[in-house]
C-alpha positions, 0 to 999 in steps of 0.5 A, a space after each residue: 357165617 355171621 349174618 347182620 340184617 339191615 332190614 327187619 323183614 326177611 329173617 334171612 339170618 335164621 332161615 334155610 331159604 334164598 331166592 333166585 331171580 331170572 331176568 330172562 324168563 322173569 321168574 323168581 323162585 326159592 331154593 332151600 338148603 340147611 347149609 345156607 343158614 347162618 351160624 350166628 346173627 347180630 341184631 343191631 337196631 341202629 343199623 335199621 334206623 336209616 330205613 325209609 318209612 315205606 321200606 320199614 312198613 313193607 319189610 315189617 309186613 313181610 315178617 308178619 307174612 312169615 309168622 302168619 303163614 307158618 302158624 296157619 300151615 299144616 306143619 302146625 305141630 311144633 310147640 317152639 315154632 308156634 311160640 316163635 310165630 305168635 311172638 312175632 305176630 304180637 311184636 309186629 302188631 305192637 311195633 311196626 307202625 311205631 317204627 314206620 312213624 319214627 325211624 329213630 325209635 330204637 325200642 321199636 326197631 329192636 323189637 321189629 328185628 327180633 320179631 323178624 328173627 322169630 318169624 324167620 325161625 318159624 317159617 324155616 321150620 313151619 313153611 310158607 304158603 300161597 302168599 309167597 308163591 304168588 308174591 314171588 311170581 309178581 316179583 319175577 314178572 314185574 319187579 314188585 318188591 317182595 315186602 310190598 307183594 307180601 303186604 298187599 297179597 296177604 289179606 286176599 289169600 287169607 280170605 280165600 282160605 276161608 274155614 280151613 284157616 278160621 281156627 288159627 286166624 281166630 287164635 291170632 285175633 285173640 292174641 292181638 286183641 281184635 276179637 270181641 266176646 261172643 264172636 264165632 271163629 269165622 268172625 274172629 278170623 275176619 277181624 284179624 284179616 281186617 286188622 291186617 288191612 287196617 295196618 297196611 292202610 295206616 302205613 300207606 301200603 296200597 291194596 292193588 297193583 297197577 302192573 298186572 296184565 291180563 295176558 300174564 295171569 295164567 303164567 303167573 298162576 302156573 308158576 306160583 302153583 308149581 312153587 307151592 303144590 305139593 310142598 308148601 303146607 297150606 291149609 287148603 289146596 288152590 287150583 289154577 282157576 282159584 289162583 288166577 281169580 286171586 291174581 285178577 282181584 289184585 289188579 288195579 
């Protein structure tokens, strides 16, 4: 099996994950099996040159989510996985906006493909978290594109984790140069989250969804938690009440 990605986002060319959508029940859920991981991947930036800016930005932030969630998760004990996650975060911060603004920038496109690959490698070993769980179910319920869901939801969930994620997020803040001398871990973590928000804003990614209906929030939360608990290695366990509050805060 040779995989040739045409977006720099999912990292599917290196992961054991796939996603199934059920249009009858409006569900979207992941499956995992080592046999679906490709044996070879061909990363050719020329194949991503035609991606529209909005797809470039949201798929790029999908890769960011993979790297961040795997890095802050409780499988955070494998040196190679951590190195790949750190490489991906740094490369995406340095290149996603360049690729968004100039789709013909082959250097930025190539760096984003490699970053997506590293992020996929990282999360297929380090896991994901509630950003993905909520995002999958907004996608299933309303057809929200996956990359867009990841981009919008990421800051909300990272803020909700609070102190449980301050240490790894502070390390990511130092990595991408948004921390300042004298900052505490919590301040550095906050600076990283603000940098994610600023990156989204610079690429015209919204910070809310106008499709969420109040009546659907309980079932979205229930499905998200069914996916995440107890198998995702999240920094802190989310209750249904917590999950519903986050989904409600995403509503425009």
